[in-house]
N, C-alpha and C positions, 0 to 999 in steps of 0.2 A: 663461410660455410659454402660446400659445394651443392648443387641443385640436389634435390632429393625427392623425386616424383611421388613418395610414399606418404610424406608428409602433408597434410588437409589443409593448410593454412597459407594464403597467399596475402602479405601484408604490402602495402601500398602506399606510395608517397604521400596521397592526401590525406592517409591516415584512415582510409577505408579497409576493412579486413575481410576478405572472403573466405568462407569455411567450407568445404566440401563435406555432404552430409554422407552418413553411410558408412564411412570406412572406420579401420580398426580404430582409430587414433580420434574419431570424430569426437565422441563423449569426453575423453579426456581434456581435448583441447577445448571445447565448449566450457568445461569447469574451470579452466585455466584462466582463458581471459573474461569470463562473465563477470567478475567482482571488478574491474576497468575498465571496459567496454560497455558500449551501448549498443542492442542489437537493433538494425533499423528495418531489417525484411526478411523472411524466411519463406523463399517456394520450396520447392520438392527437393533440389539438388545442391544447392548455393545459399548459405546465409550470408547476409552483409553486418557487420558490425562496424562502429566508429569509434575511435579514440575521440574522447571529447574533454574539455577541461573539468566539467564537472563529475564525471564518470571517475577521472582519474582523482579528484579532490576529495571523493566519497571515500574511494579506497585507502589514499593516503590518513584519511581520519581514522579509519578502521583499522590503521597500522600497518598496513600494506607497503611494503620497501620498493621503491623503483627498481632496485636489482631482479626482486621477484617479478615484476611486471616485464623487463627487458627478458627475462631467462625464459617466461612462458611464450614470448613471441619468439624467440630462437628457438627454440625445443622442438617448435609445431611448424615454423613458416618452411614454406618448400623452397624459397629462395632467399637470398640474403637479407634481413631486414633493412630496408631503406636507412641511410643515416641520418637522414632529417627526422624521420619519424623515432629515431633513438634521442636523437638531440631533444627533439621537442618533446618528448616524454619525460626526461631529466628535467627540462624546464617548467614543465607544468608542475611535475612532482614538487618541485623545490620551492614552489610560489605558496604553497600551503604552509603558515605559518611564519611566513618572511615578517608579516604584520603581527603584532600581537597587541590584546587589550589587556592592560593590567590595571593593578591598584599601585598608588605613591604611598609611601609611609604615612601620610596623613589619609590614606583611604578614597583619594580623589581617582576618578579614571582618566587613564593616559594610554597613548596608543603609541607602541614604540617600535622602532625596526634597527636590525643591523646596518644597514645602507641608509645614511640619511638621505640621499638622492631618492628615496621611497618617500620619505616623509615630505621631503619638496615636492613631489607628486601630487599628494595627499592636499597639501597646502595651495597647491596653483589649480587643483582640478574643479572647473565649477560645479563636479558632482559632491566634494566634502568638503571645500573650503570654508562653506558657513557652517560644518558642523564640528569644527576643531579651533582652538584657541592658537596663541601665539606660543610659538614653539621655545621650549625650555629644556636645558638639561640633555638634550637629545631625544625629546619626547613630545607630544602634541597630547595637551589636555582637552578632555573630550567630556561635555556635560552627561550626567546619568543619562538623562531622558534620551540622547542620541545615541545610547548604546547598540540599540538595535539598528539603527538608520544609518550610521556610519559601515556598519556590517553588510548592509546591503547595497549600498552605493560602490563601496571598494572591491566586492566581486564583480559588479558589473564594469570594474577599470582593471579584472583579471588579477586581483589580489585577496585571495580568501583571507581572512582574517582568523587568527586561534584566538579563542576567547579565554582569557586566565584570569578574569579578574572577579572569578568568584561568585558566592550567592549569599543571599539574607539566609539565615537560619531560617525563621519561619518557625510558628506555634508547636510545641512538641507536641507528638502522638504516638504512642506505644502502638503498632501494627505487630500482631503476632500471629504467627500462621499455625494453623491447627496441625497435629501429627497424624491426626487419622480424621476422615468424613464421617464415618458410621463407624462403630463398634468392629473392629478387624478389618477395617478397611484403611489402609495407611494411606498417607499423602504426602507428599514431599518433589520439590522442584527435581526437573529432571536436569541431566548433564547441562545441555544446551540452553536449559533456561537459567540455569546458576551463571552459566559463563555469559550470558546476557546482562542479568543483573550486575555482575562484577566490572564487566567492560565499560557499562554505563555509570557506576557507582565512582568506581575508580579509588575506592576508600576514602571516599569525600574530598579528593584531591579536586582543586580548580579545573585541572585538564578534563574531569568528568562532568558529570551533573547536568549535561544538557545532550540531546540526540537522538536518534532514531532507531528503535528495534524493527527489524522485517523480518517475520515469519508468516508461513502460510498459515489461513483458517484451519483451526483444528489442531494448530501447533501447539496453543496454550499463550497466544500474545497475554490474555486477560491476569493470567497467573505470573507471567513476568512483571506486570504492572504490580501486581499484589507483593512480589519480591522486592520491587525498587521501594514500595511504600513502607514494607517493612523495616530494608535497609537506611532508608533515609529517615524514618521515624519523625515525620513532620507531618501537621493539617495539609488535607491533599485537595485539589479541586480537580474533578473528572471529568471532561468534557467530550460528548461523543454524539453519535449520529441523529438519533431517533429516542422518542419515549420507550419505544420496547428495549432499545439497548441499555437504557437509564436502568430499567428493572432488573435487566438481565447483570448489571455491574453491582446493583446492590445484592441481589441474590449469590452472587459468587462471594461477594465480601463475606456472606453472613456466612456461609456455608463453609468457608476455607481459612477466614480469620477470626480472631476471638475478639472482633468489634461487634457492637450492639446496633440494634435500632436506633439506641439514641445517638449511636456516635455518627451517624449516615443520614444526611439530607439529601431530599431530592428538590432540585430548582428548574422546574418545568413551567409549562402552560396551567398544568394542575394544582403544584404546591411550589410555595416560595420561601423553602428550609435552607436556611444555611448553617451547618454544623461542621465538626473537625474534618469529616469526609464529606465533601458535598459533589454530588453529580447532576451535571446539566447538559443542554445540547447546543450546536451549533446555531440551531432555527432560533432558540431564544433569544441567543446573545445578538442575535443579528436582526432582531425584532426592533421595528420603529413605526410609527404609524404610516408617516408619508417619505417619500426617500428624502425631501430636505431635512427632515427631523432626526434628532440624534438617538442612538441608539439606547434603548430604555434600559437595558440591564447590563451593560459592559462595567457598572461600577460593581459587578460581582467579583472582577478579578481582585478588587480592594476592599471586599465587603470582611475577609477573614487574613488573619496572618498566614497566608499561604505559603508553604516550605517547598512544595512540588504540585506541578501542574502536569496532567495526563492528557494528552491529545491522543485520543482513539481515531483510528481510521484517519489518521494524518493526511493523506493524498486527498480528502475531501475537503480540507480546512479553507472556509471560506476567507475573501480577500479582506473583508472588515477585521475578522478575527485576526489575520496577520498584523493589519494595523495594530490593535490592540497589545498583540502579542510584541510587539516591536517596542513596547514602553515598558513592561514587565522583563526587560532581560537578566534582570538581579534574581528572579526565582526559577527555580530549578524545572526544566520542562525534558519529559520523554514523550515522543513520539511512537505510537504503534501501528503498523500497517503491514498486508499481507504485499504490498508494491509501493515504490518509489514515485511510479509513473503518474504523473497530474496530466490529463488532457488540457488545461489553460497555460499549460507551459511555466509553472511557476515552481519547479524544483529548485530553482536559486533561493528563493523565500523561505524554503524549507529549510535549506543547508544552512542559512543565517540566522535564523528566527528561531527555529526548534532544535537546530542543531546538524551537523554531519551523520549520515549512516553510522553507527556504531557497529554494529553486528548483525549480519543475518547470515542463514542456512540454505543450500541449494534446498528444493523442494525435495528433488528426487533423491539426496542424502537423509532425510527425514524419513521416507518412503522405504528407504531399504534397510533402515534402522527398524521400522516397524511404528513410526511414532505416528505418521500419518496413513490413510490407506492408499492401496494401489489404483490408480483410476485409470480407465481405459477411455482416449477422446477419440470421437466421431463426429464428422461431417456428413451431414446427409443432404447430398443435392437434388434439390425438389424441382419436379419440371413444372415449367406453366402451360397453363391449358391456351387455347385457340384465344376465347375471349379477353384473358388476362393479357396475354402478348401485343393484344390490337391496342389495349387502352396503353402498355407499357412503353411502346414503342415511340408513341407520339407526347408523353410526359416529360415535364422537366425533371432534374436529376434529383430534387427532393422528392417529388412525388414517385418518382421512379423506386425510389429506396422504400417509401411505404407501401408501395402496390405490393413489391417483390417480398416484404417482411411481411405482409399480410395475404399471401398467397394461401387461398384456400386449401389447395392440395395439401398443405402441412396437416392440416387435421386428419385426413386419410392415413398419412404416415406417423402420426402421434398417437392414432389409436391402436396401429400394427404394434410400436413400438410399448404402449401400455400392454398390451396384450403377451408381447415376449418377455415382459417382467414382471406378471401378474403376482402380487403378492409382497414384492419390494416396494418399501418406502420411497415414493416418486415425487421430485417438484417439477412442476411446468411453470416455465417462466418468461415472461415477455416485457416489452415497451409498451404495446398500445392496449389499452383500457378497452377498447371495442372487441378488439381481438379475442381478448381475454375472457369477457363476459361472453362471448359466442362460443368457446371453446369449453369454459367450466359447465355451459349449460349441456352442451353437445356429451361431454363427458362426464356428467353427473357428479360434478367434484365443489368443492367449496374455494371460493375465492379471496383473496385480501388483495387490497388496494388501499392507497393513500387515505382513503374516504372510509375504510373499513373502521368505524369505532374499536378504540384501544381494548377495550374490555371483548369488545367479540374477537380481536385478532391474538389475545392471551389464550383465550378459550380452545380456538382453531389449533394454533400452534402446538398447545396442550396435548390436544386430542391425536395429532400427527404426531408428536413425539411420543404419546403412548401406544401408539400403533392402532388407534380406533378409527382413523382414516389413514390411509396409506395413499393417497393420491391429494395435493393440496396446488392450485393455480397461484400464483403470486404474481404482482406486478414488481418493477424496482425495489418496491419497500425490502423484499426480499434478499435485496444484494449485498446489506452490509449487518452486521453486527446481529444476527439473529440465530439463536442456540439453537439448532436443527440436527442433534447430533446423529439419529438415525437415519437419515437421508441417503439411499444409495444410488440415486439415479437422478439425474437433473436432464429434462428436454427444455432445449432453449429453442424457443419460438421466434424471438425476435430482440433485438439489442441496440444500444445507443451508439449507432453509426460504426465508429471504428474503435470503440473504447476500449483499449488492452487492459485497463483498471478493472473495470466491468466484467472483461472476461475471467480475469483472476479473482476475483471476487465471487464469483458464480461458481467456478469449480470449486473453491474452498468450500461451497456448502455439503461439499459429499467427502471431503477428505479426512474425517474424521474416522479412526479405526474402527472396524466392525468387529463386535464379539465374536463371530464365528470367520474373522480374517478373510471374508468376500470381497471382491474387488468392486469398484466404484467404476461408475460409468457415467460419461458427460456427454451429450448426445447437443449437437447444434443443428438448426434446420435451416438452411439456405437456398434462396432459389437460384438454380443453374442459370449462368449467361445472365449476371444482372449485377447492377452496381452491389449488390447484397453480397455478392461474393466477393468483390473486391475488398470492401470493407471487414469481410470474415477474416482477410490474410491479416489487415492491421491488427483484428481484435488480438488475434493469437500469437503475437509476437511475444509479449514477456512471458506464456507459458511455454512458448519453444525455447526461450532463455534458460528456462527452467528445466527444460529435457525432456517436454511432452511432447510426443507427434500425434499428429491428427491422422486417422483412419478416414481417407475420404472414400464414400461409400454413392453408389448410385441408388436415390432411393423411388426409382421408379417402380422397382420389384414390388415395395411398400406400398405405392400408392396403388397398385393393381392388385392388392390384397393377398400376397404372397412374401414370405421371409425374403430377405435379402440373401 
């Protein structure tokens, strides 16, 4: 291909990709490469992506062929795509499924490969040789208890296993979805929700039954979970992030399925009910009295004849739950999340132990279809006064971040934003409790933190949902699994360093479509010329990949009491 300066993509031999922003082909190119490339950084004019093994394997598992990947690169590349990139792309894509876990005629687990040398590598590697038996008939026997661990180790060797060994049935449970929620209010799965259920279930075949569905907040991940429950028709364990989410799941199940109160149990710090559908939290599963003690509630995984386990907000799965999940690979596993990004780097464990990404839809596609609200993202750069700057320049980096995050000028800007959006439902969210307590007092708004009693949280959430209270200050407890459908504006005072997942979750709080079609607003307040500004760029990576652009505004006029 000849050099074409109109094309926005530069593919480099180190498998990095540079994408120029703003041209006519930018959005189409971004959407074409995002399914199989990882976004590394996104400054104003050129975004950097990288082809990684895991990004390619997730795309392969979701059904994307290597020809489609190569064509996307060639269609938008300004220069000829380097031959080594094409070769490596084909090589990595071909590795998915070269090793397969199957059941033999007697029901025992075996690892197979078309290439005997691959099996020889498994036999000889220190990572895997203790997990397999002696080769027989061109396959390696694997004990059932090592089904998860062998997959974890083989991906470290660069060989992602396709697990076709199937699942135990689990106890039967009919889960019927309602046709209407109220008289005259029809209920049914949207087309993309149906597709997500179909892709996960695969008509009950061994190629389905495990994996992750990626959808933005407000797009109905819970409904997809209920659709899978209905399709599988088995007893289900649902694991989620907190007690509020447990209540939310139960409420949704009662409203949208024909399950009754007697069918649904809550397994939390307040109750230990094990029923055909049981909802628990990651916190209760990882509870132990001392670090050296066993986890007291891990037996929940074996307390019922589960046919399906749903991991809500799977990107937050704690390491001990990964270890427990490694032992229950014969149970169908569904992960639900808005982003596969994990700040601890354990994306490979999600891939191997829960399953690969099976389905996702770019957020902007759902926005264009009207399923989630259009959102305007703005970053307001906040100045430091002289006193704060003097303390900042002599502090260490961690202290600098907190000083910048708690910049007092942010409160002045916050007040101006509240005035600009008077009458809208507004969430004010932040990282530091001292900061939030002071802010809640100054703007005379209720505050929810991890210490707020659960009953009080429910009352405050309900008041916000009903419009009795249109401003709510929340700590990190507001990041996940809280149903606040009427939130139109989020003002982010501070966050967890460069957390991309947190940025995505917080934007998701305002993405439910508004009855009047109004635009949602997401403001993040960032202290100018500080380490907080650097972390903010990293936080925005995932949302940039989804097509969101941050408008950068100088907040000094706000701080001076006038509109931007």
